[in-house]
C-alpha positions in Angstrom: -7.8 10.8 13.2 -8.1 12.1 9.7 -7.7 9.8 6.7 -8.1 11.4 3.3 -8.0 8.9 0.4 -8.4 9.1 -3.4 -7.9 6.8 -6.4 -5.3 8.0 -8.9 -4.0 7.4 -12.3 -4.5 4.8 -14.9 -4.8 2.0 -12.4 -7.1 3.7 -9.9 -4.5 3.2 -7.2 -5.6 4.4 -3.7 -3.4 7.0 -2.1 -4.0 7.9 1.5 -3.0 10.9 3.6 -3.2 10.1 7.4 -2.9 12.6 10.3 -4.0 12.9 13.9 -6.4 15.8 12.7 -6.8 18.6 10.2 -4.0 21.2 10.4 -1.5 18.6 11.6 1.5 16.7 10.4 0.6 13.7 8.0 2.0 10.6 6.4 1.4 9.8 2.7 0.8 6.2 1.7 1.4 5.0 -1.9 1.4 8.2 -4.1 1.2 6.4 -7.4 0.6 7.3 -11.0 -0.8 10.9 -11.4 -1.2 11.3 -7.6 0.8 14.4 -7.1 -1.9 16.8 -7.8 -4.4 15.0 -5.6 -1.9 14.9 -2.8 -1.4 18.7 -3.0 -5.2 19.2 -3.1 -5.7 17.2 -0.1 -2.8 18.8 1.8 -4.4 22.3 1.2 -7.8 21.2 2.0 -7.0 19.7 5.4 -4.1 22.1 6.1 -1.5 19.2 6.4 2.1 19.1 6.5 3.7 15.9 5.3 6.5 14.3 7.2 7.1 11.1 5.2 5.9 8.9 2.3 5.5 5.2 3.1 5.0 2.5 0.4 3.3 -0.9 0.5 5.3 -2.0 -2.4 7.4 -1.0 -5.4 5.0 -1.3 -8.5 4.8 1.8 -10.5 1.0 2.3 -9.9 2.0 2.9 -6.2 5.3 4.8 -6.5 5.1 6.9 -9.7 4.6 10.2 -7.8 7.1 9.5 -5.0 10.0 11.7 -6.4 7.9 14.9 -7.1 6.0 14.5 -3.7 9.0 13.8 -1.6 11.0 16.6 -3.5 8.3 19.2 -3.1 8.1 18.6 0.8 11.7 17.5 1.5 10.5 14.3 3.1 11.9 10.7 3.0 10.3 7.6 1.4 10.0 4.3 3.3 10.0 1.1 1.2 11.0 -2.6 1.8 14.6 -3.3 0.5 13.4 -6.2 -1.7 11.2 -3.7 -3.8 13.6 -0.7 -3.7 14.9 -1.4 -7.2 11.4 -1.0 -8.7 11.5 2.8 -8.3 14.3 3.1 -10.7 13.5 0.2 -13.0 9.7 -0.2 -13.2 9.7 -2.3 -16.4 12.0 -5.0 -14.8 9.5 -5.1 -11.9 6.7 -5.8 -14.3 8.4 -8.2 -16.8 7.1 -6.2 -19.7 7.2 -2.7 -21.2 4.7 -0.3 -19.7 4.6 1.7 -22.9 6.6 4.8 -24.1 3.5 7.0 -24.0 3.0 6.2 -20.3 6.7 6.3 -19.5 6.6 9.9 -20.6 4.2 10.7 -17.7 6.4 9.0 -15.0 9.2 10.3 -12.9 11.4 7.2 -12.6 14.1 7.0 -9.8 14.5 7.4 -6.1 13.9 10.5 -4.0 16.9 12.1 -2.2 16.1 10.2 1.1 15.1 6.5 1.1 14.6 4.6 4.2 14.0 0.8 4.4 11.3 -1.0 6.2 11.6 -4.2 8.2 9.1 -6.8 9.3 7.7 -6.1 12.7 9.1 -2.6 13.0 7.0 0.3 14.4 7.1 3.6 12.7 6.2 6.7 14.7 5.5 9.5 12.3 3.3 12.6 12.5 2.3 11.7 16.0 0.9 8.2 14.7 2.1 4.6 15.1 2.3 2.2 12.1 3.3 -1.4 12.7 5.0 -2.9 9.6 4.3 -6.5 8.5 6.2 -8.0 5.6 3.6 -9.6 3.3 5.3 -11.2 0.2 3.2 -12.8 -2.6 2.2 -9.8 -4.8 5.8 -8.7 -4.7 8.8 -9.9 -2.6 8.9 -6.7 -0.7 5.2 -6.1 -0.1 4.4 -4.8 3.3 1.2 -3.7 5.2 0.8 -0.9 7.8 -1.5 -1.4 10.8 -2.5 1.3 13.2 -3.7 0.4 16.7 -7.2 0.5 17.9 -8.2 3.5 20.2 -11.2 4.3 22.3 -12.6 6.3 19.3 -11.8 4.2 16.4 -11.1 0.6 15.4 -7.7 -0.6 14.1 -6.9 0.5 10.5 -5.1 -1.9 8.2 -3.5 -0.5 5.1 -3.2 -3.7 3.1 -1.6 -2.5 -0.2 -2.2 -5.2 -2.8 -2.4 -8.1 -0.3 -6.1 -8.0 0.4 -8.9 -6.3 -1.4 -12.7 -6.2 -0.9 -13.7 -9.7 -2.2 -10.3 -10.4 -3.8 -6.5 -10.4 -3.4 -3.6 -9.1 -5.4 -2.3 -10.8 -8.6 0.8 -13.0 -8.4 1.8 -13.4 -12.0 4.2 -10.7 -12.2 8.0 -10.9 -11.5 8.4 -11.7 -7.7 4.8 -12.8 -7.3 4.1 -16.2 -5.7 0.6 -17.5 -5.1 1.7 -19.9 -2.2 3.6 -16.9 -0.5 0.4 -14.8 -0.9 -1.7 -17.4 0.9 0.9 -17.7 3.6 0.9 -13.8 4.1 -2.8 -13.8 4.3 -2.7 -16.5 6.9 0.0 -14.7 8.9 -0.7 -11.0 8.5 -4.5 -10.7 7.8 -6.3 -13.5 9.4 -5.2 -12.9 13.0 -6.6 -9.3 12.9 -9.9 -8.6 14.7 -13.1 -8.7 12.6 -13.6 -5.0 13.4 -10.3 -3.8 11.7 -10.9 -1.5 8.8 -9.1 -2.6 5.6 -8.0 0.3 3.4 -6.5 -1.4 0.4 -4.4 -0.4 -2.7 -7.4 -0.7 -5.1 -11.1 -0.6 -4.6 -13.5 0.1 -1.7 -13.0 0.0 2.1 -13.9 -3.1 3.8 -13.3 -4.9 7.2 -11.5 -8.1 8.2 -14.8 -9.6 9.4 -16.4 -8.9 6.0 -13.6 -10.5 4.2 -13.4 -13.5 6.6 -17.0 -14.2 5.8 -17.2 -13.6 2.1 -13.7 -13.3 0.5 -13.1 -16.7 -1.2 -9.4 -16.5 -0.8 -9.4 -15.6 2.8 -12.1 -18.2 3.5 -9.9 -20.8 1.8 -6.8 -19.8 3.9 -8.9 -20.0 7.0 -10.0 -23.4 6.1 -6.4 -24.5 5.7 -6.7 -25.5 2.0 -4.3 -23.2 0.1 -4.7 -24.9 -3.3 -7.2 -22.6 -4.9 -7.4 -20.8 -8.3 -4.8 -18.4 -9.4 -5.1 -14.9 -7.9 -7.3 -12.4 -9.9 -5.6 -9.7 -11.9 -5.9 -6.7 -9.5 -3.4 -3.9 -9.3 -0.5 -3.9 -11.8 
């Protein structure tokens, strides 16, 4: 399997291209602020043909390049219905202005074809399988995507802004909820095998085992406490 990832834009949001191998069809995950050029470079480098864009949530740092990327390749975008409005109204999603200078760089709106994600569904795209888990806390419509383990590679978990290396997503923006975040961590992240590779919306790669052992929030949830400090300011 091929996974090509790069941080993009003002927030360093990780965008991923996932394919069975070079020269095959691929899925693009979270093409955010200023990600379109990086997407095109990765497509050319690995000779990939996109078939879909899938989104972990609707914050502008994860969706800002959805319209140009989907338009350039005539592919649909998948998003949870609770976050769909954010593509057209990013300032409402953030509860504050993101600045006129930055707005001038953004293509606000929906692509021509939008499909909605549901909890527990399985997407079969580009010859790959992604299991969707609804994981509210960072936003009401946050989701994760998990790919199954094979004989060659461990399971891969695209966590969005649910779980980071050493941290979790912020919960102080509209739709955020710290208690929901802890519940999502307990329900979605904790049951995964320690070998599961975590590719998050921001920051470096990690594993569930590493986070289970060292991440203070995941350790808190595992201990059944759930009353810790506010989530750190990661992501938007």
